[in-house]
C-alpha positions in Angstrom: 189.7 58.5 321.7 192.9 60.5 320.2 195.9 58.5 320.9 198.5 60.6 323.0 201.7 62.4 321.0 203.7 61.4 323.7 202.7 57.8 323.6 205.6 56.5 322.1 208.4 58.8 324.1 211.3 56.5 325.1 213.8 59.2 326.3 213.5 62.7 327.9 216.3 65.5 328.4 216.1 68.7 330.8 218.0 71.5 330.8 219.1 72.6 334.3 219.0 75.8 335.2 215.5 77.4 335.3 213.9 74.0 334.2 214.7 71.7 336.9 215.9 74.2 339.7 215.9 78.1 339.7 217.9 79.2 342.5 216.6 82.4 342.5 213.6 81.4 343.8 214.4 77.7 345.4 216.8 76.6 347.6 216.5 72.7 346.7 214.7 71.2 343.6 211.1 70.7 344.3 210.4 66.8 345.5 207.2 66.5 343.2 210.2 67.1 340.5 212.0 64.3 341.8 209.2 62.2 342.2 208.2 62.7 338.5 212.1 62.0 337.3 212.3 58.9 339.2 208.7 57.7 337.8 209.9 58.1 334.6 213.0 55.7 335.4 210.7 53.0 336.7 208.5 53.2 333.6 211.9 52.3 331.7 212.0 55.7 329.9 215.5 56.5 330.0 216.5 60.7 331.2 219.4 62.6 331.3 220.7 66.6 331.4 221.3 68.9 328.6 223.1 72.1 330.2 226.1 74.5 330.1 226.9 72.9 333.9 229.2 70.6 335.4 229.0 66.9 337.2 229.7 69.0 340.3 227.2 71.0 340.3 224.3 68.6 338.9 225.3 66.4 341.9 225.0 69.0 344.3 221.1 69.9 343.4 220.0 67.0 341.9 219.9 63.9 344.2 218.8 61.4 340.9 220.4 59.0 339.0 220.3 60.2 335.4 221.1 57.6 332.4 222.9 60.3 330.4 224.8 63.7 330.7 225.0 66.3 327.9 227.9 68.7 329.0 229.5 72.1 328.2 227.0 72.5 325.6 227.0 69.5 324.3 230.9 69.4 324.0 231.0 66.2 327.2 228.7 63.6 327.1 228.7 60.7 329.1 226.1 57.4 328.5 225.7 55.1 330.6 228.6 56.1 332.7 230.9 55.7 329.8 232.0 58.9 328.0 231.2 59.1 324.6 232.5 62.7 323.5 235.2 64.6 325.1 236.3 67.6 322.8 238.5 70.1 324.2 239.9 73.5 322.9 243.0 75.7 323.1 243.2 78.4 325.1 243.8 81.5 322.5 241.8 84.0 323.6 243.4 87.4 324.5 241.0 88.2 327.5 242.4 88.1 330.9 238.9 87.8 332.8 237.2 84.3 331.8 236.0 80.8 332.6 237.6 77.9 331.5 235.1 74.5 332.1 235.2 71.0 331.3 233.0 68.3 332.9 233.6 68.4 336.5 234.2 72.2 337.2 234.7 75.8 336.3 237.9 77.6 336.9 238.0 81.4 336.9 241.1 83.2 336.2 241.0 86.5 337.7 239.0 87.5 340.7 236.7 90.0 338.2 236.1 86.9 336.3 234.8 85.5 339.5 232.4 88.5 340.0 231.7 88.7 336.5 230.5 85.0 336.7 228.6 85.4 340.0 226.7 88.5 338.6 225.5 86.9 335.4 224.9 83.7 336.9 227.7 81.0 336.1 228.8 78.5 338.2 232.5 78.8 339.0 234.3 77.0 341.5 238.1 78.0 341.8 240.7 80.2 340.6 243.0 78.8 337.8 243.0 77.9 334.1 242.2 74.5 332.3 244.8 73.7 329.9 242.5 72.2 327.7 238.7 73.2 328.4 235.8 72.3 327.1 234.6 75.7 327.2 235.4 79.2 327.5 233.3 81.6 328.6 234.2 85.4 328.3 232.5 88.7 328.2 232.4 90.6 325.0 230.6 94.1 324.1 231.5 93.9 320.3 229.3 92.7 317.5 232.4 92.4 315.2 234.7 90.3 317.7 231.8 88.3 318.6 231.4 87.5 315.1 235.4 86.8 314.6 235.2 84.4 317.4 232.4 82.2 315.5 234.6 81.9 312.6 236.8 79.8 314.9 234.5 78.4 317.7 230.8 77.3 318.1 229.3 79.9 320.0 226.6 80.3 322.6 225.6 83.5 323.4 223.5 85.4 326.4 222.4 88.6 324.7 220.8 90.4 328.1 224.5 89.9 329.6 227.2 90.1 326.8 228.6 86.7 328.1 229.8 84.3 325.0 230.6 80.6 325.8 233.1 79.1 322.9 233.6 75.3 322.1 235.1 73.4 319.5 233.6 73.7 316.1 231.0 70.6 315.1 229.7 70.5 318.9 226.7 71.2 319.9 223.6 70.5 321.9 222.1 68.7 319.1 225.1 66.8 317.8 225.4 65.5 321.9 221.2 64.7 322.1 221.9 62.7 318.5 224.7 60.8 320.0 222.6 59.7 322.7 219.8 58.7 320.4 221.9 56.8 318.2 223.3 55.0 321.3 219.8 53.8 322.5 218.6 53.4 318.9 216.0 56.1 319.5 214.2 57.7 316.8 213.9 61.6 317.0 210.4 61.8 317.3 210.4 59.6 320.7 211.9 61.6 323.0 211.1 64.6 324.7 213.2 68.2 325.4 212.5 70.5 328.3 214.4 73.9 327.9 213.9 77.4 329.2 217.1 80.0 327.5 218.7 81.1 324.4 221.1 78.1 324.5 218.0 76.1 323.9 217.1 77.3 320.9 218.8 75.3 318.1 217.6 72.1 319.4 213.8 73.7 319.8 214.4 74.8 316.0 215.9 71.1 314.8 213.7 68.7 316.9 209.7 68.2 317.6 209.2 67.3 321.0 210.3 70.5 322.8 208.4 72.3 326.1 209.0 75.1 326.9 208.8 76.3 330.6 206.9 79.4 331.7 208.8 82.6 331.3 211.1 81.5 328.8 213.5 82.9 326.5 210.3 84.5 324.2 212.2 83.0 320.7 211.7 79.7 322.4 207.7 79.8 321.6 207.8 80.2 318.2 209.4 76.5 317.9 207.9 74.8 320.9 205.4 72.5 320.9 203.9 72.8 324.0 204.7 75.2 327.0 204.4 74.5 330.8 204.7 76.5 333.9 207.6 78.2 335.4 210.3 76.1 337.1 208.8 77.8 340.6 205.5 76.4 340.0 206.7 72.8 338.9 206.5 73.0 335.5 208.5 70.1 334.5 206.6 67.3 337.1 202.7 69.0 336.3 203.6 68.4 332.4 204.9 64.9 332.8 201.7 64.2 335.3 199.6 65.3 332.7 201.2 63.7 329.5 203.7 61.1 330.5 202.8 59.8 334.1 199.2 59.9 334.3 199.1 57.9 337.0 201.5 59.4 339.0 200.9 60.4 342.9 204.0 62.3 344.8 203.6 62.9 348.5 206.6 64.6 348.3 209.2 62.3 349.7 209.9 60.4 346.7 214.0 60.9 346.6 
């Protein structure tokens, strides 16, 4: 019998939006997903999230205990309750309408910034500006300007919405993941990553065991090890059940 390529998996990383939860089609995280993630932890497999989102939003939608958090696209990292990375930047962009984000909240500078955040699916908690945020989220229509910003910041962009997230140079989802792996003494071929969007692309290019969600950003498929169903069709729990949790039996009430 051929040995499963996932037999040595010791840690699983999940993007959040449209991976664990899709607000466009779900009112809450599917019970099957919660059951599967809880089952991973019971087997001794470390689990955590890698996301643009904040602690506050994760706690609202995911009634789960995670071992680690890679937030703000890798600018903030927490492992076993201890902050191991918290990289801040100065507010130096000239825009009036933007979000400033840290590990716990996202503040919008103006009412227009709030409306733009709502339109493009970004979290926004209240009006204000963080003095030293982990991220600044702005809208730019200029390729030239985006290039200039990338010289000063690490950038993540969403082409369809012309949104750019700025953070400190040298920070990234990849760095955040490696910090977690080093913390636990886990090798790069001993973890699994689930993602769906453009800001997952660097991770898919760098690591072997990456799983693309159904209806994902198309470029991920070139680098993905495998693909599962869409979030609304319980893609994460189905993949885990078929590959890591062969005896999984979720009755929908395991929270």
